[in-house]
N, C-alpha and C positions, 0 to 999 in steps of 0.2 A: 504493500500500500504506500510506502514512502515514495516509490517511483511515480505512482499516479499523482500523488500530492504535488510532487515537484513539477510535473507536467502542467498541472492546473495553475500553479503559481506563475509559471512562465507565460502562460496564455494571458493571465490578468495583467502582467507587466507590459506585454506588447500592446494591450488595448488602452493603456493609460496615455493621456495626451501629454505631449512634451510642452514645457512652459513657453510662452510667446517670447520671441526675441525683441530686444530693445531697438526699435526702428526709428531712424532719424528722418524728419520731414523738412525739406527745404522748399519753400514757396517761391516761385518766380513771378507769378502774376495773379491778380484777382480782378475779374471783369464782371460787371453787372449790366444786363440788357433787359429793358422793359419789353416784354413780349406780347402783352395783350391788355385790354381795358374794356370796360362795359360802355364806353362812349367813344366818340371820335376825337380822341386826344391827338396832339401832334408829337412826333418823335419816337413812335414805336420802332423797335429794333435798334435803338441807340441807348445810351446811358442817361438821357434826359428827355422827359415828357412834359408838355405844357398844355394848358387849357384856359378857356375864358378870354374875353376881350378886355385888355387893360384899361383901367380908368385913368391911371397916371402914367408917367414915364418909366415907372419901375418895371413894366413888362407884365406878361401873363403869370398866373400861378403855375406851379409844377413841382416835379420831383427830380432829383439828381442823385445818382450813385457813383461814387468815386472809389474804386478798389485800390488797395495798396499794391506796391510792387516789391521786388526782391530786397530793395534797400530798407524797407520797413520791417523786415522779419529777420530773426536769427534762426537757428536750428530749433525746430519744434518737436514736441512729443505728442503721441496720441492722447486723447481725453483731457487735454489741457486747454481751457478757453483762451481765445486770442482775438484781438481787434483786427478785422480784415478789411475795413473800409469805412467810408463816411456816407451817410444819407442826409441830404438837404431838402427841406420842404420850403419852397418859395411861396409864401402866402401873401400875395399882393392884391390890392383892390381890383376886382374884375366885374364886368357885366356877365350875366349868364347868357351865353350864346348857344345854349343847347348841347354843349360838349362837356359839362361838368361830370367827372367820373365818381363812382362810389366804390369801384374795385379795380385794382391794377395788379398784374403779375410781373415779377422780376425773377430772372434766372441768373444766379451767381455761378460763375465758372472759375475754379481754382486750378492752377497748373503748377507743377513742380516735380520734385524727385523724392522717392522713397529709397533709403539705403540702410544697410546693416552689414558691417564688415566690407567684404569685397563685392557683395551683391547690391545692385541698384536697379531701379526702373523709373521711367517717367510716368507721371499720372495726369489725368484730367478728371476732376470731380465737380459735380454740380449740385446745387440745391435750388428748389423752386419755392418762391415766397409769394404770399398774397398780402397786398396792402389795401386795407379798407379805409376809404376816404370819406370824411364827414365835413362838407363845406357848410359851415353854420351861418345862419343869418347874423349879420354884423351887429345889429342894434337890438337884438332880443334881450330881454331882461326878466328872469335870469337867463344866462347864456346856456345854450343847449348842451354843450360839452364841458361846462365849467368855466371858470375865469370871469372876467368882467368885460363889459363893452369897451372898445370894439371887440367882439367875441372871437376867441381863438378857434381855429379849425383843428380837428382831431385826425390823427393817423394811427391805425391799428395794424399790427404785423402778426400774421399767422403762417404756420407751415402748411404746405400742400402735400397730400399723400400722393406723390408722383414717383415714377420709376427713374429716379435720379441715377447718374453715373457713379459707379463704384469700381474698385480695382482689387484684385487678389495679389498678395505679395508674401512670400515665405510663410504660407500657411494661415494667413489672416486676410479678412476682407476689410478694406479701408474705405471710408466715406467722409463726407463733409456736410455739416448742417449748421444753420444759423440759430443761435440761442435767442436773440432779440436785440432791441436797442440798448446801448450802454450809455446811460445818461451822465450828466455832470456830477451827480451824487454817487457815481460808481455803482449804480444799480442796473441790473438787467430787467427791462420792462418791455411790455408789448404794446404800449400806447404812448404817444407824445402829443403835446399841444403846441401849436404855433400861433403866436399873436398876430393880429392883422398888421400888414405892412412890414413883416419881418422875414428874414431868411434864417431858418432854424436848422443847425447842423448837429447831428448826433452820430456817435460811432455805432457800427454794426459789429456785434461779437459773434464769432463762430467757433466751431470745435471740430477737430479731426477725430473720427471715431475708428476704432479697431475692434474687430470681433474675430476671435480665433476659430478656425475651422477644426472641429473635433471629429475625427474619423475613428471608428472602431475597427480593430483588426479581426476579420472573420475567423472563427474557429474551424480548422480543417474537419471535414466530415468524418474522418477516421478517428479523431481524437476521442469523442465520447465512447465509441466502441472499444478503443484501446483501454480507456479508464475502466469501463465495465468488465473487460476481460481480465485486467489486473486485479480488480476487486474480487472477481470470481475465483481467480487462482489463489489469492490469499485466503479466501473462505475455505476452499478445499484443503489447503495446507494446514489450517487450524483443525479441520475435521480429522485429518489423518494423524495429527500429533496426539 
């Protein structure tokens, strides 16, 4: 029976997952493109969208995303939050010309290199975000989204359950996702307010995720039969003694 026990212990050891390697992440670029909206905004498929007919010389209202480049990053590790870019809401006085949005989508694409020891690979990872826009009446009292007249507009940020790009490297699956707005109080939030006539810029915080691929080693079909045979032989040996 000792031989059978040794065989079983060996099988369990093979099935155990090896610990994940310490992988280094080097980011070369972060790009955000506004891909869709529920109204006829200007600037889709660029990093800047605008809407409304400007009342003053400040221009129309809109959103801008500026992703960071390689000079803004050091070497990163998985599961550690990192500022990846800036979001600006230009909330300027406008007339409603029928193009005011309530929802816009932004796709953030992150490129760089994964490396561990002598192994490395380039990556392209994406995350799709939904921005819910609330263009409030300027003179309402109380203001619809909080604050005081002239009332601020509200922007909400939510994740979209989309088939975003991921990559496999050295036994793990790597992805990228946005946590939310990172405000001046060093808090991660999913809503920001922008007062009328202002350009409000907040950071976007993201995180690189890593999930180890756990694979079990199949037990050979002959192993259970061998163990049973060894057990039977030991039983017969005890009967004869």
